N, C-alpha and C positions, 0 to 999 in steps of 0.2 A: 748789391751787397758787395762791390768791386771797389767801387769809390771811397768808401771808411776804410777800406784795407789800404788803399795807395794812401790816403793821407796820413796813413798809421806810418807808414813806412818812409813817406818822406819827412814825419819833423821826429823819428826815435832812430838813434845809432846802433844799440846793441840787441841783437837777435839769438833766441835759442829756438832751432826748429830738432823737431824731433818726429819719430815716426811709432807704430807700434812696433812690440817685441817679435822675435822672432822674423824680422824682418826679410820680406820679399821681393821681388824687382821693381813693385809702385812702390815699395814702402821707402825704400832705399835709392830708389835714383828719383822720386822727387823729391825727397830730403835733399839729396845731393844736386837738385836743379833748386830747389830755391836757395842754399846757402851758397852757391857759385855765382848768381845771380845779385844778392844781393852784397857779397864780396865786392864784386864787380860795381857796384855801386857806391863803394867804399863803406859799407857798414862792417862793424864787428859781428861774425856771426860763432858762434859754435854752432857743431851738427851732433845729434846724440842720439844713441841707441842705446836701451838698459842691457840687448844681447848682440854687442859690437856690429857691424857689418862683416856678413859672410865672404868669406875667402873668396868666391863665384863672385862678388861683384867688384873684385880688385881690380879691374878694368878701368873702372868708371871712374871721371877726373874727379879729387878731391876725395876718395876714399879713405888716405891715408890718414884726414883730419877728425874721420867720424870718432868719436868717443863716447865710452861707456860710463864717465864719473866723472863729477864737477866739483869744484871746492866747492863748500858748503856756503863761504861766505860771497857767493856769485850771484847776483840780481840783473835781469835783464830787462830791459825797456819791452821788449816783446817776445812771445815766445807761442810759436806755430806747431802745433800738433796735428801731424798727416797721416791720413788713411787709418785711420785709431779709430772703431766704432765706437770705443770708450777710453775716457782719460788712462782710465787704471792701466789700461795695457802698453800706454806708453811711459805711466809714471806720474801716482797719483799727485807727488808732490810736487811735480811741475808748477801748478798754480802758485804755490808760496811766491817761487821765485821767480816769476812774469808780472811785470805790472799790468800787461794786456795780454790777454790770452785769444787765439785763433785758432777753430776748428776748419781745418779743411780736409773734405773725405768726398765720396763717392759711393758708401758704402748705405741702404737704405735703414733707417732707426741708428740712427749717427746720435751717440749722444749730445745734448744742446752745451756743452759745458764751459763754452768760450765765450767771450767777449764780444767777438763776431764770428759767428757760423755760417759756412761757407759750404754748404753741400748743394751737390747733386747728381741726385741718383743716376743721370741720365749720361753721365761721362763715362768713358771705357775704365778711366785711371786718374788716381788723384794728379799723374806727372799732366793729362790734361787741364786742370784746374790751374797747375803754376802755370803753363803756358797763359790759358787766360788773362791770369793776373797780368803777365809781363809782357804780354801785347798791349793791355787797357795802360799800363803805365810806361808806352813807350821806348822801352829797352832794350834794345838789340839782340839778339840771340844771339851768343856765341856758339861756337862747336861745342864746347864744353857742355854747356845747359844743355844743346839741344841732343847731344849722346844721351844724356840721363835721361830726359822726358822720354826719347825715341823707347829707351830701354824701360821706361815705365809702360810705357803701352805695349810694346810686347810681350814683357813679362806678363801681365795683368789681360791680357787677351787670348793670351796661350800662342803667341804668334799669329794673331788674326785668325784662331780655328774658335773661339766662343763667340755667343749671341753677341756680348759688350762691342764685340769688333764692328761701331756701326760707322757712318762716312767721317762723322768728324776724326776715329781715330787713324781712319787711313789719311785722312786730309792733315793732318796734323804731322802724323811718321813721314808722308811725302815730303812736308815743309822741311820736315828735319833731316830728310836726305838733301832737300836741296840746298842746306845749311853745311854739307859737307861730312853727316854723319856718314859711314861704311858700315851698312849691313849684317854683311859677312864678320865683318870684324866685331860687331857687338851678339850675332846669333852664337858665333866661335866662343864668346867668352861665357856664354851664357848656358848654352849646351854641350860644347864641345872640349871643355879643358875641368873634365869630371875629376877630383883626387881618387885617386886608388881606396880610398876609405873606403867611401862612399860606396863604391863596387861591392865593396867586400861586404860592406852593413846589406846590398841589396840582395845579395846571394844567400843570406841569412835568413831576409823576409819574404822572400818570391813563397817558398814551399809553405808560408801560411795563407799564400792566396786561397779564399774558398768565393764560390760563386753559389746563389742562391740555385734553388730548385726551377724554381720560377723563370731564372735567366735574367734577373731585371735588377738586380744589385750584388756589389762584389767586393770583397775586403782583403786587406793586405794589415799586417799587424807587425810591430817591432817593441821587443820589451827591452828591459835592462840588461837582460842577460846579453843579449846581442850586441848592445854595446859595447862590451866587456869584452867579449870576442871579437869583437871587429874594431878595439881600442877607438868607437867613433863616440860621438852623441847628437844630439839632436837636428843639429845643424846639416848633418848627410841625410836626411831624410827627404829632406826640400823635393819635393813632386813624384815621390813614391806612391802617392794617391791615383798616380795618372797611370799607372798599370793596370788596377781593374777597370779604371774610367776607359780605357782604353779597346775593354771588351768588348765584342760585336753584342747588340741586346741589349746590356747593361746600362739602365737609366741612372743609377745612385751609384756612388762607388764610396766606399769608406774606409777610413788609414786611423788603425787604433794605434795609438804611439804612448807607451807605458813613462808615465814621469814620478811614480812613486810606487813603493811597494802597492797602494794600496787605489792608488787610478789613476787612469789613462784618459791623455787627451783624443776626441773622437773628432776627425773630418769628415766633410763630406765633401761633395761635388756631384751635381746634377747637371743632365744633359740637356735642362729646359721645361721639363714636363713634369719636373717635382721642385717644389719650394722646400727646400732644405734650409733657407733660412727659417722660416717659421718652425722646424722640426728641433732646431738648436737653440732656438730664442725658448722654448718651450722646455729646453733642458737646462736653461738658465747660460747659455751660450750667447753667438751672436753671429751675424756674416749677413747674406744676401742669399737673393734667389738660388743663383748656383753656386756659391761655394760658406760653408758656414764651419763653427765646429763649437763643440764644448767639453767641460769636463766631467768625467762621471767615476765613479766610485766603485770598487770591486774588483774581483780577479776578470782574468781576460777573459775567464766560458762566462762568466754572471754578466759582465758587460757588453760582449758581442749577443747572448743571450736578448737583452731588455731592448737593445738598440735594434737588431734584428726585427723584433717584435713592431717595436716604432715602424720604423721603414717600412715592414709589409703594409701596416694600417695604413699610410699614405699611398702607396700602390695600388691599395685595394681601391681607392676613392677616386683612381684615373678612371676618365671615361674612356 
């Protein structure tokens, strides 16, 4: 699948690179890894995310070039949609603006929306797929590109703590360090450069922490009222789900994030024994075995009650 990609890059000049909304480290890291590499090849590239790049990633080379709007008249030779399980999460209009569309992803059940579909669920991060592409192209990986690839791996593997931290993750990350990436600098940028507003919101969210009677699942919630009190928005909630996930014995962590007066985005994280991706898909959401999400309408109490029942059913099926 890589050879057609290489030919497409070789014969094209204008590129559009996007990833899913609410971008995490893999979405932004892979976006900027590919963007920087294409620019080094002399290509014209627009890096895009409908939610902009969160401030916590400002240390990434090229961060300042990520836009969240483009001119209505712009048409691109090639559009890359990265790390997005379906096109709508990146922007359904992208197809009309790109003569060729490429889907690069590592999530199971990723929608086959591209002219070229390069999906490998064994890859720990989409950033690894960008690494493979550049290797096949014979393009020397610069320190800027290496920094973005390393960040995507570090972020999506939970700092090499999750089950997707496979040998390739360590091999590619080690190679990036060999190219001059400073692990401490990136870890500091990701985890020790928090905005005060995030901690203010966290202080309001932590009292909502709930642990089930069985101790196998736990949750945390953020409401619109909390956003207002903390003068924050959804960008400040990244990794909140790790707090219930970190509790001893918890198999499934759940994050309820209110999006409007009648709906919540429900995020799931599994420690491996429960397929939360299947659960989310049954709720018309998406994701993979250990990380998934969906939107549920209702009040917090009604949404929590319904979701807790579904999670309890899954846990009851465990051997």
